[in-house]
N, CA, C and O of each residue as an XYZ file, in Angstrom:
860
protein
N      20.044      9.383      2.394
C      18.870      8.844      1.752
C      18.632      9.479      0.417
O      18.547     10.706      0.356
N      18.523      8.773     -0.610
C      18.192      9.246     -1.813
C      16.703      9.179     -2.279
O      16.211      9.963     -3.090
N      16.058      8.172     -1.682
C      14.622      7.926     -2.033
C      13.885      7.310     -0.996
O      14.401      6.597     -0.135
N      12.411      7.642     -1.090
C      11.504      7.022     -0.191
C      10.628      6.116     -1.065
O      10.176      6.459     -2.157
N      10.419      4.848     -0.440
C       9.506      3.979     -0.870
C       8.205      3.988     -0.113
O       8.122      3.499      1.014
N       7.181      4.550     -0.740
C       5.902      4.705      0.039
C       4.830      3.637     -0.363
O       4.596      3.412     -1.550
N       4.207      3.007      0.614
C       3.050      2.162      0.403
C       1.930      3.088      0.063
O       2.043      4.294      0.280
N       0.837      2.565     -0.469
C      -0.216      3.222     -0.953
C      -1.384      3.171      0.041
O      -1.687      4.143      0.733
N      -2.039      1.970      0.082
C      -3.280      1.820      0.902
C      -2.926      2.005      2.372
O      -2.016      1.315      2.831
N      -3.516      2.807      3.088
C      -3.362      3.001      4.613
C      -2.085      3.772      5.017
O      -1.856      4.130      6.172
N      -1.249      4.002      3.923
C      -0.145      4.909      4.275
C      -0.295      6.272      3.542
O      -0.277      7.302      4.216
N      -0.435      6.323      2.246
C      -0.587      7.463      1.508
C      -1.979      7.968      1.393
O      -2.217      9.173      1.479
N      -2.953      7.031      1.190
C      -4.387      7.346      1.064
C      -5.162      6.542      2.158
O      -4.797      5.458      2.614
N      -6.279      7.231      2.510
C      -7.118      6.702      3.536
C      -8.195      5.719      2.891
O      -9.359      6.092      2.742
N      -7.800      4.553      2.546
C      -8.607      3.636      1.889
C      -9.068      2.386      2.579
O      -9.891      1.676      2.000
N      -8.609      2.045      3.782
C      -8.878      0.879      4.322
C     -10.340      0.666      4.689
O     -10.860     -0.445      4.584
N     -11.036      1.800      5.143
C     -12.463      1.679      5.328
C     -13.305      1.432      4.132
O     -14.361      0.806      4.216
N     -12.847      1.921      3.012
C     -13.541      1.598      1.674
C     -13.135      0.188      1.262
O     -13.968     -0.496      0.668
N     -11.958     -0.290      1.520
C     -11.664     -1.652      1.106
C     -12.591     -2.653      1.963
O     -13.143     -3.607      1.415
N     -12.722     -2.403      3.241
C     -13.660     -3.219      4.044
C     -15.071     -3.186      3.534
O     -15.766     -4.202      3.509
N     -15.485     -2.028      3.134
C     -16.860     -1.793      2.514
C     -16.947     -2.703      1.277
O     -17.886     -3.492      1.171
N     -16.016     -2.613      0.365
C     -16.067     -3.253     -0.854
C     -15.925     -4.714     -0.663
O     -16.597     -5.445     -1.391
N     -15.128     -5.242      0.235
C     -14.910     -6.613      0.600
C     -16.195     -7.183      0.945
O     -16.595     -8.215      0.407
N     -16.924     -6.491      1.905
C     -18.111     -7.079      2.347
C     -19.219     -7.014      1.241
O     -19.984     -7.963      1.070
N     -19.287     -5.835      0.474
C     -20.312     -5.691     -0.516
C     -20.292     -6.792     -1.628
O     -21.292     -7.258     -2.174
N     -18.896     -7.157     -1.892
C     -18.690     -8.035     -2.951
C     -19.139     -9.476     -2.532
O     -19.748    -10.228     -3.294
N     -18.780     -9.793     -1.240
C     -19.119    -11.101     -0.805
C     -20.753    -11.243     -0.648
O     -21.344    -12.268     -0.989
N     -21.322    -10.245     -0.166
C     -22.772    -10.176     -0.075
C     -23.381    -10.454     -1.465
O     -24.331    -11.224     -1.601
N     -22.763     -9.757     -2.562
C     -23.394     -9.889     -3.899
C     -23.483    -11.341     -4.319
O     -24.409    -11.746     -5.021
N     -22.452    -12.162     -3.853
C     -22.479    -13.606     -4.260
C     -22.970    -14.509     -3.168
O     -22.677    -15.703     -3.231
N     -23.718    -14.033     -2.132
C     -24.265    -14.800     -1.160
C     -23.398    -15.340     -0.004
O     -23.663    -16.360      0.632
N     -22.288    -14.508      0.203
C     -21.314    -15.046      1.289
C     -21.203    -13.849      2.299
O     -21.645    -12.714      2.117
N     -20.557    -14.299      3.355
C     -20.290    -13.201      4.458
C     -18.928    -13.187      4.813
O     -18.290    -14.234      4.922
N     -18.387    -11.959      5.021
C     -16.945    -11.791      5.292
C     -16.666    -11.720      6.811
O     -17.602    -11.740      7.610
N     -15.503    -11.646      7.171
C     -15.111    -11.492      8.620
C     -13.806    -10.543      8.681
O     -13.040    -10.376      7.732
N     -13.686     -9.976      9.897
C     -12.570     -9.005     10.062
C     -11.240     -9.837     10.074
O     -10.174     -9.350      9.697
N     -11.365    -11.091     10.519
C     -10.078    -11.855     10.574
C      -9.648    -12.191      9.140
O      -8.466    -12.077      8.818
N     -10.565    -12.595      8.292
C     -10.201    -12.790      6.771
C      -9.732    -11.597      6.182
O      -8.703    -11.613      5.507
N     -10.476    -10.409      6.393
C      -9.969     -9.089      5.816
C      -8.547     -8.781      6.139
O      -7.695     -8.517      5.291
N      -8.338     -8.838      7.535
C      -7.011     -8.481      8.026
C      -5.919     -9.519      7.475
O      -4.813     -9.121      7.108
N      -6.242    -10.706      7.442
C      -5.259    -11.632      6.822
C      -4.857    -11.336      5.381
O      -3.716    -11.530      4.962
N      -5.917    -10.827      4.604
C      -5.625    -10.543      3.175
C      -4.958     -9.207      2.966
O      -4.411     -8.976      1.887
N      -4.973     -8.294      3.957
C      -4.674     -6.999      3.831
C      -3.116     -6.962      3.448
O      -2.296     -7.492      4.198
N      -2.720     -6.305      2.232
C      -1.350     -6.255      1.856
C      -1.103     -7.121      0.582
O      -0.127     -6.900     -0.136
N      -1.964     -8.066      0.324
C      -1.876     -8.900     -0.801
C      -2.400     -8.061     -2.005
O      -3.099     -7.054     -1.889
N      -1.951     -8.632     -3.231
C      -2.470     -7.883     -4.479
C      -3.953     -8.173     -4.645
O      -4.476     -9.189     -4.187
N      -4.626     -7.205     -5.340
C      -6.025     -7.440     -5.581
C      -6.345     -8.806     -6.309
O      -7.380     -9.424     -6.061
N      -5.509     -9.197     -7.118
C      -5.700    -10.429     -7.770
C      -5.634    -11.627     -6.864
O      -6.463    -12.536     -6.897
N      -4.554    -11.574     -6.018
C      -4.511    -12.591     -4.998
C      -5.676    -12.689     -3.954
O      -6.109    -13.757     -3.520
N      -6.138    -11.419     -3.598
C      -7.270    -11.346     -2.682
C      -8.486    -12.053     -3.401
O      -9.148    -12.886     -2.783
N      -8.802    -11.692     -4.815
C      -9.858    -12.222     -5.479
C      -9.774    -13.757     -5.519
O     -10.766    -14.431     -5.242
N      -8.606    -14.315     -5.859
C      -8.361    -15.646     -5.905
C      -8.616    -16.389     -4.528
O      -9.201    -17.469     -4.444
N      -8.134    -15.715     -3.522
C      -8.299    -16.310     -2.168
C      -9.798    -16.332     -1.725
O     -10.235    -17.305     -1.110
N     -10.561    -15.290     -2.028
C     -11.979    -15.161     -1.763
C     -12.764    -16.240     -2.517
O     -13.583    -16.988     -1.982
N     -12.437    -16.243     -3.788
C     -13.119    -17.250     -4.718
C     -12.966    -18.700     -4.131
O     -13.921    -19.469     -4.022
N     -11.655    -19.007     -3.756
C     -11.442    -20.346     -3.208
C     -12.004    -20.658     -1.895
O     -12.410    -21.785     -1.615
N     -12.032    -19.566     -1.005
C     -12.558    -19.786      0.330
C     -14.021    -19.901      0.397
O     -14.560    -20.606      1.250
N     -14.722    -19.187     -0.536
C     -16.166    -19.115     -0.437
C     -16.927    -19.974     -1.566
O     -18.157    -20.011     -1.612
N     -16.167    -20.606     -2.400
C     -16.648    -21.498     -3.360
C     -17.742    -20.948     -4.320
O     -18.737    -21.639     -4.537
N     -17.599    -19.776     -4.881
C     -18.536    -19.160     -5.714
C     -18.724    -19.975     -7.110
O     -17.822    -20.583     -7.687
N     -19.899    -19.879     -7.480
C     -20.208    -20.567     -8.868
C     -19.622    -19.778     -9.993
O     -19.268    -20.374    -11.010
N     -19.495    -18.520     -9.893
C     -18.973    -17.664    -11.003
C     -17.511    -18.064    -11.161
O     -16.753    -18.289    -10.217
N     -17.185    -18.130    -12.496
C     -15.749    -18.454    -12.791
C     -14.774    -17.499    -12.145
O     -15.097    -16.327    -11.950
N     -13.563    -17.982    -11.802
C     -12.564    -17.146    -11.169
C     -12.246    -15.888    -11.872
O     -12.171    -14.817    -11.269
N     -12.050    -16.011    -13.192
C     -11.719    -14.774    -13.912
C     -12.857    -13.728    -13.931
O     -12.519    -12.544    -13.972
N     -14.120    -14.030    -13.908
C     -15.161    -13.211    -13.840
C     -15.374    -12.593    -12.439
O     -15.716    -11.414    -12.345
N     -15.186    -13.335    -11.395
C     -15.135    -12.871    -10.043
C     -13.976    -11.827     -9.804
O     -14.205    -10.786     -9.189
N     -12.821    -12.107    -10.268
C     -11.736    -11.309    -10.190
C     -11.972     -9.845    -10.869
O     -11.685     -8.782    -10.318
N     -12.530     -9.978    -12.129
C     -12.869     -8.808    -12.937
C     -13.950     -7.972    -12.135
O     -13.790     -6.759    -12.000
N     -14.896     -8.530    -11.678
C     -15.904     -7.915    -10.916
C     -15.323     -7.103     -9.679
O     -15.618     -5.927     -9.466
N     -14.555     -7.779     -8.968
C     -13.888     -7.344     -7.782
C     -13.016     -6.042     -8.094
O     -13.097     -5.003     -7.440
N     -12.165     -6.246     -9.192
C     -11.142     -5.135     -9.498
C     -11.954     -3.933    -10.100
O     -11.592     -2.786     -9.838
N     -13.004     -4.158    -10.871
C     -13.760     -3.008    -11.435
C     -14.370     -2.227    -10.319
O     -14.310     -0.998    -10.337
N     -14.994     -2.923     -9.279
C     -15.523     -2.280     -8.227
C     -14.524     -1.456     -7.414
O     -14.854     -0.349     -6.991
N     -13.317     -1.966     -7.187
C     -12.261     -1.199     -6.622
C     -11.915      0.065     -7.383
O     -11.866      1.157     -6.818
N     -11.661     -0.115     -8.761
C     -11.180      0.887     -9.498
C     -12.177      2.132     -9.434
O     -11.747      3.268     -9.239
N     -13.555      1.849     -9.612
C     -14.437      2.888     -9.714
C     -14.576      3.556     -8.354
O     -14.770      4.772     -8.336
N     -14.499      2.915     -7.277
C     -14.566      3.433     -5.933
C     -13.427      4.176     -5.534
O     -13.657      5.147     -4.813
N     -12.119      3.912     -5.874
C     -10.917      4.636     -5.570
C     -10.973      6.005     -6.312
O     -10.654      7.040     -5.726
N     -11.372      5.995     -7.568
C     -11.451      7.225     -8.342
C     -12.409      8.222     -7.643
O     -12.113      9.410     -7.514
N     -13.546      7.696     -7.207
C     -14.566      8.577     -6.681
C     -14.511      8.936     -5.218
O     -14.928     10.030     -4.838
N     -13.995      8.021     -4.363
C     -14.134      8.157     -2.899
C     -12.782      8.213     -2.026
O     -12.791      8.694     -0.893
N     -11.753      7.750     -2.554
C     -10.486      7.771     -1.680
C      -9.718      9.030     -1.885
O      -9.551      9.553     -2.986
N      -9.256      9.489     -0.735
C      -8.515     10.780     -0.612
C      -7.218     10.548      0.072
O      -7.141      9.541      0.776
N      -6.202     11.318     -0.029
C      -4.927     11.167      0.689
C      -5.192     11.682      2.231
O      -6.056     12.476      2.605
N      -4.253     11.036      2.971
C      -4.373     11.482      4.437
C      -3.978     12.997      4.657
O      -3.302     13.619      3.838
N      -4.438     13.512      5.785
C      -4.035     14.976      5.940
C      -2.507     15.233      5.817
O      -1.691     14.465      6.327
N      -2.172     16.281      5.158
C      -0.698     16.686      5.113
C      -0.005     15.982      4.036
O       1.171     16.292      3.851
N      -0.549     15.064      3.277
C       0.195     14.182      2.367
C       0.916     15.220      1.276
O       2.114     15.111      1.015
N       0.177     16.106      0.744
C       0.694     16.899     -0.458
C       1.769     17.815      0.083
O       2.768     18.097     -0.579
N       1.543     18.269      1.293
C       2.679     19.110      1.899
C       3.935     18.365      2.054
O       5.016     18.884      1.777
N       3.813     17.056      2.527
C       4.951     16.177      2.757
C       5.675     15.892      1.430
O       6.903     15.898      1.342
N       4.838     15.641      0.395
C       5.491     15.304     -0.984
C       6.163     16.569     -1.437
O       7.243     16.466     -2.018
N       5.657     17.703     -1.239
C       6.290     18.824     -1.779
C       7.628     19.018     -1.052
O       8.635     19.370     -1.666
N       7.621     18.786      0.239
C       8.985     18.912      1.027
C       9.936     17.976      0.549
O      11.119     18.304      0.457
N       9.536     16.833      0.232
C      10.547     15.790     -0.283
C      11.065     16.169     -1.562
O      12.229     15.889     -1.849
N      10.261     16.823     -2.419
C      10.729     17.286     -3.732
C      11.670     18.381     -3.569
O      12.608     18.462     -4.361
N      11.521     19.309     -2.552
C      12.498     20.360     -2.232
C      13.821     19.818     -1.798
O      14.891     20.338     -2.112
N      13.694     18.737     -1.055
C      14.957     18.160     -0.527
C      15.681     17.290     -1.565
O      16.803     16.832     -1.348
N      15.010     17.082     -2.681
C      15.687     16.291     -3.820
C      15.483     14.782     -3.616
O      16.143     13.964     -4.258
N      14.577     14.435     -2.731
C      14.330     12.993     -2.439
C      13.471     12.448     -3.540
O      12.431     13.026     -3.855
N      13.890     11.315     -4.154
C      12.976     10.714     -5.132
C      11.905      9.841     -4.435
O      12.217      9.156     -3.461
N      10.658      9.859     -4.920
C       9.575      9.273     -4.416
C       9.048      8.046     -5.173
O       8.679      8.238     -6.332
N       8.975      6.900     -4.699
C       8.484      5.654     -5.313
C       7.274      5.159     -4.691
O       7.247      5.146     -3.460
N       6.252      4.742     -5.352
C       5.176      4.036     -4.776
C       5.500      2.496     -4.909
O       5.842      1.986     -5.976
N       5.371      1.853     -3.808
C       5.574      0.414     -3.827
C       4.245     -0.289     -3.241
O       4.039     -0.244     -2.028
N       3.461     -0.857     -3.999
C       2.119     -1.252     -3.585
C       1.614     -2.553     -4.196
O       1.971     -2.921     -5.315
N       0.795     -3.216     -3.448
C       0.077     -4.359     -3.990
C      -1.232     -4.087     -4.854
O      -1.784     -4.989     -5.484
N      -1.672     -2.803     -4.832
C      -2.637     -2.393     -5.613
C      -2.292     -2.391     -7.056
O      -1.098     -2.327     -7.346
N      -3.302     -2.462     -8.127
C      -2.963     -2.454     -9.497
C      -2.549     -1.062     -9.815
O      -2.867     -0.102     -9.112
N      -1.816     -0.979    -10.918
C      -1.366      0.288    -11.519
C      -2.562      1.177    -11.874
O      -2.449      2.381    -11.646
N      -3.641      0.732    -12.383
C      -4.727      1.387    -12.823
C      -5.482      2.055    -11.619
O      -5.910      3.206    -11.712
N      -5.634      1.287    -10.472
C      -6.188      1.828     -9.348
C      -5.443      2.996     -8.697
O      -6.042      3.974     -8.249
N      -4.058      2.850     -8.660
C      -3.229      3.755     -8.026
C      -3.278      5.114     -8.888
O      -3.545      6.198     -8.370
N      -3.011      4.957    -10.168
C      -2.887      6.101    -11.096
C      -4.255      6.838    -11.034
O      -4.311      8.056    -10.864
N      -5.270      6.113    -11.167
C      -6.622      6.755    -11.183
C      -6.885      7.515     -9.942
O      -7.323      8.664     -9.982
N      -6.617      6.871     -8.805
C      -6.889      7.656     -7.637
C      -5.950      8.904     -7.370
O      -6.438      9.941     -6.921
N      -4.676      8.801     -7.634
C      -3.674      9.850     -7.487
C      -4.039     10.951     -8.587
O      -3.973     12.137     -8.264
N      -4.380     10.624     -9.739
C      -4.707     11.627    -10.633
C      -5.932     12.469    -10.282
O      -6.005     13.672    -10.536
N      -6.900     11.749     -9.673
C      -8.086     12.463     -9.287
C      -7.785     13.313     -8.036
O      -8.596     14.177     -7.704
N      -6.723     13.121     -7.368
C      -6.333     13.980     -6.210
C      -5.235     14.895     -6.485
O      -4.841     15.678     -5.621
N      -4.676     14.828     -7.758
C      -3.697     15.813     -8.103
C      -2.381     15.389     -7.627
O      -1.571     16.300     -7.451
N      -2.020     14.249     -7.395
C      -0.751     13.757     -6.689
C       0.026     12.939     -7.642
O       1.144     12.629     -7.233
N      -0.293     12.532     -8.778
C       0.324     11.626     -9.620
C       1.755     12.062    -10.087
O       2.653     11.244    -10.288
N       1.893     13.371    -10.238
C       3.076     13.831    -10.717
C       4.288     13.988     -9.845
O       5.349     14.428    -10.287
N       4.097     13.590     -8.495
C       5.105     13.708     -7.489
C       6.135     12.394     -7.533
O       7.226     12.410     -6.962
N       5.658     11.312     -8.256
C       6.384     10.084     -8.144
C       7.138      9.764     -9.286
O       6.677      9.899    -10.420
N       8.484      9.268     -9.012
C       9.442      8.859    -10.027
C       9.015      7.681    -10.704
O       9.263      7.557    -11.903
N       8.353      6.733    -10.022
C       7.897      5.414    -10.591
C       6.887      4.778     -9.706
O       6.763      5.135     -8.535
N       6.126      3.796    -10.269
C       5.126      3.043     -9.454
C       5.563      1.664     -9.680
O       5.710      1.175    -10.800
N       5.776      1.025     -8.516
C       6.149     -0.374     -8.443
C       4.982     -1.186     -7.890
O       4.562     -0.951     -6.757
N       4.425     -2.174     -8.690
C       3.318     -2.998     -8.245
C       3.812     -4.431     -8.169
O       4.904     -4.795     -8.606
N       2.919     -5.216     -7.577
C       3.168     -6.728     -7.585
C       2.824     -7.439     -8.760
O       3.039     -8.648     -8.845
N       2.228     -6.684     -9.811
C       1.811     -7.354    -11.073
C       2.932     -8.115    -11.695
O       4.005     -7.565    -11.943
N       2.694     -9.404    -11.956
C       3.674    -10.253    -12.682
C       4.501    -10.914    -11.654
O       5.200    -11.833    -12.082
N       4.578    -10.650    -10.382
C       5.257    -11.377     -9.384
C       4.439    -12.532     -8.868
O       3.222    -12.445     -8.705
N       5.170    -13.659     -8.605
C       4.547    -14.804     -8.030
C       4.016    -14.545     -6.535
O       2.968    -15.059     -6.144
N       4.720    -13.808     -5.817
C       4.380    -13.484     -4.453
C       4.451    -11.965     -4.180
O       5.413    -11.303     -4.570
N       3.446    -11.438     -3.522
C       3.313    -10.046     -3.114
C       3.648     -9.992     -1.513
O       3.960    -10.991     -0.866
N       3.547     -8.787     -1.021
C       3.624     -8.610      0.428
C       3.054     -9.728      1.130
O       1.966    -10.141      0.729
N       3.642    -10.322      2.172
C       4.932     -9.924      2.977
C       6.181    -10.429      2.299
O       7.259    -10.219      2.856
N       6.138    -11.105      1.096
C       7.324    -11.494      0.441
C       8.136    -10.157      0.026
O       7.579     -9.110     -0.305
N       9.514    -10.347      0.092
C      10.274     -9.045     -0.168
C      10.380     -8.807     -1.758
O      10.956     -7.794     -2.154
N       9.898     -9.616     -2.564
C      10.130     -9.537     -4.079
C       9.650     -8.119     -4.532
O      10.354     -7.541     -5.360
N       8.587     -7.538     -4.098
C       8.243     -6.229     -4.526
C       9.253     -5.164     -4.187
O       9.486     -4.262     -4.992
N       9.829     -5.235     -3.081
C      10.896     -4.172     -2.651
C      12.192     -4.462     -3.335
O      12.933     -3.530     -3.649
N      12.507     -5.719     -3.584
C      13.657     -6.059     -4.411
C      13.463     -5.470     -5.891
O      14.372     -4.923     -6.515
N      12.149     -5.657     -6.374
C      11.944     -5.061     -7.695
C      12.108     -3.589     -7.680
O      12.624     -3.046     -8.656
N      11.664     -2.804     -6.525
C      11.747     -1.493     -6.450
C      13.137     -0.963     -6.436
O      13.383      0.087     -7.030
N      14.090     -1.636     -5.782
C      15.492     -1.328     -5.598
C      16.044     -1.433     -7.028
O      16.743     -0.524     -7.474
N      15.733     -2.570     -7.790
C      16.290     -2.723     -9.107
C      15.861     -1.570    -10.126
O      16.655     -0.973    -10.853
N      14.544     -1.359    -10.070
C      13.963     -0.345    -10.955
C      14.526      1.132    -10.620
O      14.692      1.936    -11.538
N      14.784      1.429     -9.428
C      15.187      2.673     -9.052
C      16.991      2.768     -9.208
O      17.585      3.846     -9.189
N      17.603      1.581     -9.344
C      18.961      1.626     -9.331
C      19.574      1.984     -8.050
O      20.608      2.652     -8.046
N      18.973      1.562     -6.867
C      19.448      1.885     -5.642
C      19.963      0.764     -4.799
O      19.588     -0.392     -4.999
N      20.841      1.090     -3.833
C      21.170      0.044     -2.833
C      20.252      0.114     -1.657
O      19.526      1.097     -1.506
N      20.252     -0.915     -0.792
C      19.326     -0.938      0.252
C      19.548      0.305      1.227
O      18.608      0.840      1.814
N      20.749      0.677      1.337
C      21.134      1.790      2.251
C      20.740      3.219      1.700
O      20.839      4.240      2.381
N      20.307      3.186      0.461
C      19.992      4.551     -0.163
C      18.521      4.940     -0.004
O      18.160      6.050     -0.395
N      17.651      4.083      0.551
C      16.236      4.290      0.705
C      15.672      4.013      2.066
O      16.263      3.292      2.869
N      14.533      4.587      2.317
C      13.765      4.197      3.453
C      12.371      3.998      3.010
O      11.831      4.719      2.171
N      11.771      2.943      3.631
C      10.316      2.554      3.211
C       9.428      3.012      4.331
O       9.799      3.039      5.504
N       8.211      3.377      3.905
C       7.246      3.851      4.913
C       6.046      2.955      4.583
O       5.554      2.923      3.455
N       5.587      2.212      5.638
C       4.559      1.129      5.464
C       3.606      1.149      6.697
O       4.025      1.401      7.827
N       2.369      0.884      6.433
C       1.418      0.977      7.628
C       0.948     -0.422      8.177
O       0.274     -0.470      9.206
N       1.310     -1.573      7.483
C       0.767     -2.809      7.911
C       1.861     -3.844      8.130
O       2.914     -3.709      7.506
N       1.708     -4.818      8.927
C       2.666     -5.824      9.224
C       3.207     -6.521      7.894
O       4.404     -6.789      7.798
N       2.327     -6.804      6.891
C       2.695     -7.500      5.674
C       3.729     -6.570      5.001
O       4.791     -7.053      4.607
N       3.481     -5.358      4.866
C       4.312     -4.362      4.156
C       5.650     -4.231      4.874
O       6.714     -4.265      4.256
N       5.566     -4.073      6.249
C       6.787     -3.941      7.010
C       7.695     -5.073      6.850
O       8.897     -4.891      6.660
N       7.140     -6.296      6.922
C       7.863     -7.551      6.725
C       8.459     -7.542      5.269
O       9.633     -7.874      5.103
N       7.776     -7.218      4.363
C       8.395     -7.120      3.004
C       9.628     -6.296      2.828
O      10.666     -6.726      2.326
N       9.429     -4.982      3.312
C      10.549     -4.033      3.278
C      11.743     -4.419      3.997
O      12.862     -4.295      3.498
N      11.519     -4.931      5.279
C      12.634     -5.210      6.025
C      13.325     -6.630      5.440
O      14.528     -6.853      5.573
N      12.481     -7.474      4.834
C      12.985     -8.592      4.274
C      13.890     -8.341      3.085
O      14.760     -9.147      2.756
N      13.658     -7.177      2.435
C      14.532     -6.768      1.369
C      15.784     -5.987      1.892
O      16.606     -5.562      1.080
N      15.944     -5.789      3.248
C      17.019     -5.167      3.875
C      16.830     -3.592      3.935
O      17.781     -2.865      4.223
N      15.565     -3.093      3.651
C      15.445     -1.588      3.563
C      15.059     -1.083      4.869
O      14.116     -1.644      5.426
N      15.658     -0.083      5.462
C      15.134      0.625      6.719
C      13.713      1.093      6.513
O      13.333      1.604      5.460
N      12.933      0.891      7.589
C      11.546      1.114      7.415
C      10.986      1.805      8.588
O      11.349      1.583      9.743
N      10.060      2.680      8.227
C       9.257      3.465      9.372
C       7.842      2.974      9.263
O       7.287      2.848      8.171
N       7.234      2.682     10.477
C       5.950      2.218     10.533
C       5.042      3.495     10.687
O       5.201      4.302     11.603
N       4.060      3.614      9.697
C       3.103      4.784      9.770
C       1.839      4.136     10.433
O       1.292      3.135      9.970
N       1.459      4.747     11.470
C       0.261      4.222     12.219
C      -0.669      5.332     12.570
O      -0.667      5.884     13.670
N      -1.478      5.637     11.562
C      -2.353      6.827     11.548
C      -3.435      6.653     12.702
O      -3.876      7.653     13.268
N      -3.852      5.386     13.042
C      -4.876      5.219     13.944
C      -4.570      4.683     15.384
O      -5.452      4.414     16.199
N      -3.221      4.555     15.611
C      -2.848      4.072     16.945
C      -3.288      2.663     17.216
O      -3.704      2.350     18.332
N      -3.209      1.810     16.235
C      -3.803      0.451     16.413
C      -2.766     -0.444     17.323
O      -1.549     -0.268     17.379
N      -3.458     -1.353     17.959
C      -2.729     -2.188     18.983
C      -1.703     -3.079     18.194
O      -0.603     -3.432     18.618
N      -2.247     -3.376     16.991
C      -1.400     -4.373     16.091
C      -0.046     -3.584     15.742
O       0.972     -4.256     15.573
N       0.005     -2.348     15.641
C       1.281     -1.618     15.321
C       1.914     -1.000     16.514
O       2.726     -0.090     16.343
N       1.623     -1.403     17.674
C       2.055     -0.658     18.891
C       3.480     -0.872     19.078
O       4.168      0.006     19.598
N       4.044     -2.147     18.633
C       5.467     -2.383     18.785
C       6.001     -3.124     17.681
O       6.495     -4.234     17.882
N       5.946     -2.567     16.413
C       6.436     -3.316     15.252
C       7.883     -3.642     15.357
O       8.660     -2.727     15.631
N       8.334     -4.868     15.166
C       9.717     -5.320     15.380
C      10.503     -4.892     14.075
O      10.066     -4.965     12.926
N      11.768     -4.424     14.477
C      12.756     -4.125     13.491
C      12.679     -2.868     12.750
O      13.482     -2.631     11.847
N      11.662     -1.968     13.115
C      11.561     -0.743     12.279
C      12.422      0.324     12.817
O      12.884      0.241     13.955
N      12.652      1.321     12.040
C      13.459      2.508     12.533
C      12.627      3.241     13.699
O      13.183      3.505     14.765
N      11.308      3.554     13.469
C      10.580      4.281     14.342
C       9.118      3.983     14.018
O       8.812      3.254     13.075
N       8.226      4.560     14.816
C       6.864      4.540     14.637
C       6.305      5.985     14.498
O       6.687      6.862     15.273
N       5.410      6.234     13.523
C       4.916      7.589     13.437
C       3.492      7.651     13.263
O       2.892      6.680     12.802
N       2.837      8.816     13.626
C       1.477      8.904     13.451
C       0.999     10.082     12.572
O      -0.184     10.420     12.539
N       1.927     10.662     11.897
C       1.554     11.764     10.970
C       2.848     12.089     10.024
O       3.992     11.775     10.351
N       2.541     12.705      8.905
C       3.664     13.108      8.065
C       4.622     14.055      8.783
O       5.829     13.972      8.552
N       4.147     14.932      9.628
C       4.904     15.929     10.438
C       5.992     15.092     11.200
O       7.174     15.429     11.139
N       5.588     14.017     11.906
C       6.452     13.174     12.649
C       7.583     12.538     11.818
O       8.755     12.510     12.194
N       7.139     12.037     10.673
C       8.112     11.490      9.774
C       9.049     12.493      9.224
O      10.195     12.102      9.001
N       8.731     13.775      8.960
C       9.613     14.716      8.513
C      10.775     14.880      9.616
O      11.942     15.030      9.256
N      10.427     14.846     10.906
C      11.415     14.999     11.965
C      12.391     13.927     12.047
O      13.557     14.102     12.401
N      11.809     12.641     11.660
C      12.588     11.447     11.708
C      13.684     11.174     10.515
O      14.691     10.472     10.607
N      13.261     11.852      9.460
C      14.089     11.486      8.174
C      15.409     12.224      8.255
O      15.464     13.307      8.837
N      16.440     11.694      7.711
C      17.719     12.287      7.508
C      17.612     13.588      6.673
O      16.844     13.660      5.714
N      18.420     14.633      7.075
C      18.356     15.952      6.435
C      17.367     16.900      7.052
O      17.148     18.004      6.554
N      16.780     16.470      8.123
C      15.903     17.341      8.798
C      16.771     18.465      9.548
O      17.843     18.205     10.094
N      16.262     19.584      9.518
C      17.005     20.786     10.136
C      16.667     20.999     11.442
O      17.181     21.925     12.070
């Protein structure tokens, strides 16, 4: 293993509760109501794709471009101020650095959101590169973002392991042929038996034991 491809939301940072809050707050602002089913269905898509889907589903009078800008600005400000990494994240990143493992973020979030959040938490410098879905026609669960990650890193599928927390992300990584570990911080029923993954873990400590090179 030469590299780890890490998802951002729900894997590296504890942001899903905030995303749920912003999703509901944004819809209420424009006179609409959200649902858990809609939120879960959109989880893993890019922020632009989510905004487009919400605009179409709820028929807002506001132009699509303005709605997307409003949605993304709210996310950017909230991530900088409120989102923190999961427990043990920096210790895990430090250990990977000691082992000489390259770290890449592979996420449907925008580069501005990810960089702003990680800089606020002192973690930005651990990563060799940030791969987003910006400019891609399809985001997770389509494998294009992981194919982009392999190309940018100059790696073969056998050289990396992906760590993902949601079915969309797992499907994307496996679709690109990358061995994948399911990170399940909350022991969700949805993640109880993810198909095709190497293993399921509930902490960075468990992942350290699972990774090649563990002593």
